[in-house]
DRENDO-1510 file (C-alpha; in Angstrom, 1 decimal, always signed):
<recs>
REC; n; res; u; v; w
REC; 1; MET; +3.2; -0.3; -13.0 .
REC; 2; SER; +0.0; -2.1; -13.2 .
REC; 3; THR; -2.9; -0.9; -15.4 .
REC; 4; LYS; -5.3; -1.6; -12.5 .
REC; 5; ARG; -6.9; +1.6; -11.0 .
REC; 6; ILE; -5.8; +2.5; -7.5 .
REC; 7; GLU; -8.9; +3.1; -5.4 .
REC; 8; ALA; -7.3; +3.1; -1.9 .
REC; 9; TYR; -4.0; +3.7; -0.3 .
REC; 10; LEU; -2.5; +2.1; +2.9 .
REC; 11; GLU; +0.1; +4.4; +4.4 .
REC; 12; ILE; +2.4; +3.2; +7.1 .
REC; 13; THR; +4.6; +5.8; +8.7 .
REC; 14; MET; +7.5; +4.6; +10.8 .
REC; 15; LYS; +10.1; +6.3; +13.0 .
REC; 16; ILE; +13.4; +4.6; +12.1 .
REC; 17; ASN; +16.8; +6.2; +12.9 .
REC; 18; ASP; +19.2; +6.9; +10.2 .
REC; 19; ALA; +21.6; +4.1; +11.1 .
REC; 20; ASN; +18.8; +1.5; +10.7 .
REC; 21; ARG; +17.3; +2.8; +7.5 .
REC; 22; PRO; +19.4; +0.7; +5.1 .
REC; 23; ALA; +18.3; -2.5; +6.9 .
REC; 24; ALA; +14.7; -1.3; +6.8 .
REC; 25; ALA; +14.9; -0.5; +3.1 .
REC; 26; GLY; +16.3; -4.1; +2.6 .
REC; 27; ILE; +13.1; -5.5; +4.2 .
REC; 28; TYR; +11.0; -3.2; +1.9 .
REC; 29; THR; +12.8; -4.6; -1.1 .
REC; 30; LYS; +12.6; -8.2; +0.1 .
REC; 31; TYR; +8.8; -8.1; +0.4 .
REC; 32; ARG; +7.8; -5.7; -2.4 .
REC; 33; GLU; +7.5; -8.4; -5.1 .
REC; 34; PRO; +5.7; -11.0; -2.8 .
REC; 35; PHE; +3.3; -8.2; -1.9 .
REC; 36; LEU; +2.6; -7.3; -5.5 .
REC; 37; SER; +2.3; -10.9; -6.7 .
REC; 38; THR; +0.3; -12.5; -3.8 .
REC; 39; ILE; -1.8; -9.9; -2.1 .
REC; 40; GLU; -5.3; -9.5; -3.6 .
REC; 41; GLY; -5.9; -6.1; -5.0 .
REC; 42; ALA; -2.2; -4.9; -4.6 .
REC; 43; VAL; -1.2; -2.5; -7.3 .
REC; 44; SER; +1.8; -0.6; -6.1 .
REC; 45; LYS; +4.2; -0.2; -3.2 .
REC; 46; GLU; +6.5; +2.8; -2.7 .
REC; 47; LEU; +9.1; +3.6; -0.1 .
REC; 48; LEU; +9.2; +7.3; +0.9 .
REC; 49; LEU; +11.9; +8.9; +3.0 .
REC; 50; ARG; +11.9; +12.1; +5.0 .
REC; 51; ASN; +14.3; +13.3; +7.6 .
REC; 52; GLU; +11.7; +12.7; +10.3 .
REC; 53; ASP; +10.3; +9.3; +9.2 .
REC; 54; VAL; +9.9; +6.6; +6.6 .
REC; 55; GLN; +6.7; +5.8; +4.9 .
REC; 56; VAL; +5.5; +2.9; +2.8 .
REC; 57; LEU; +2.6; +3.7; +0.5 .
REC; 58; HIS; +0.6; +0.7; -0.8 .
REC; 59; GLY; -1.9; +1.1; -3.6 .
REC; 60; PHE; -4.9; -1.2; -3.8 .
REC; 61; THR; -7.9; -1.7; -6.0 .
REC; 62; SER; -10.3; -1.3; -3.0 .
REC; 63; LYS; -10.3; +0.0; +0.6 .
REC; 64; ALA; -11.5; -3.4; +1.8 .
REC; 65; GLN; -8.4; -5.0; +0.2 .
REC; 66; ALA; -6.1; -2.5; +1.9 .
REC; 67; GLU; -7.7; -3.2; +5.2 .
REC; 68; ALA; -7.5; -7.0; +4.6 .
REC; 69; TYR; -3.7; -6.8; +4.0 .
REC; 70; LEU; -3.2; -5.6; +7.6 .
REC; 71; SER; -4.5; -9.0; +8.7 .
REC; 72; SER; -2.5; -11.0; +6.2 .
REC; 73; GLU; +0.2; -13.6; +7.1 .
REC; 74; LEU; +2.7; -11.7; +4.9 .
REC; 75; PHE; +2.1; -8.5; +6.8 .
REC; 76; ASN; +1.9; -9.8; +10.3 .
REC; 77; SER; +4.3; -12.8; +10.2 .
REC; 78; ASP; +6.9; -11.5; +7.9 .
REC; 79; VAL; +7.1; -7.7; +7.3 .
REC; 80; VAL; +6.1; -6.6; +10.9 .
REC; 81; VAL; +8.3; -9.2; +12.6 .
REC; 82; GLU; +11.4; -8.1; +10.6 .
REC; 83; LEU; +10.8; -4.4; +10.9 .
REC; 84; LYS; +9.8; -4.3; +14.5 .
REC; 85; PRO; +13.4; -4.1; +15.9 .
REC; 86; TYR; +13.9; -0.9; +14.0 .
REC; 87; PHE; +10.8; +1.0; +15.2 .
REC; 88; GLU; +11.5; +3.9; +17.5 .
REC; 89; GLU; +7.8; +4.1; +18.3 .
REC; 90; ALA; +4.6; +2.4; +17.1 .
REC; 91; PRO; +4.0; +2.9; +13.4 .
REC; 92; CYS; +1.1; +5.1; +12.3 .
REC; 93; VAL; -1.2; +3.2; +9.9 .
REC; 94; LYS; -3.8; +5.0; +7.8 .
REC; 95; VAL; -6.1; +3.8; +5.0 .
REC; 96; TYR; -7.4; +6.3; +2.4 .
REC; 97; SER; -10.0; +6.0; -0.3 .
REC; 98; VAL; -9.3; +7.7; -3.6 .
REC; 99; VAL; -11.9; +10.2; -4.8 .
REC; 100; GLY; -12.3; +11.0; -8.4 .
</recs>
């Protein structure tokens, strides 16, 4: 993990049925390294699984960088395009600032 301090998180929660989760996890794995190596301020990216949904938690060095990622080519032209067939409903996207 990077030594950069995480100042913001981008949380994307997706409803993906059990049968499609392995394929969705493959997309996460495919784009994890490009995210960490090419997106300004990217510090971490974690895949979290629950019975009811799947979350991807992205750590950034600033809230502005987390918000900028949502407009990036990597996010919109690659990640979203590949994940979209697996969504059971629109994803929930939230950006958090770290306090303390």
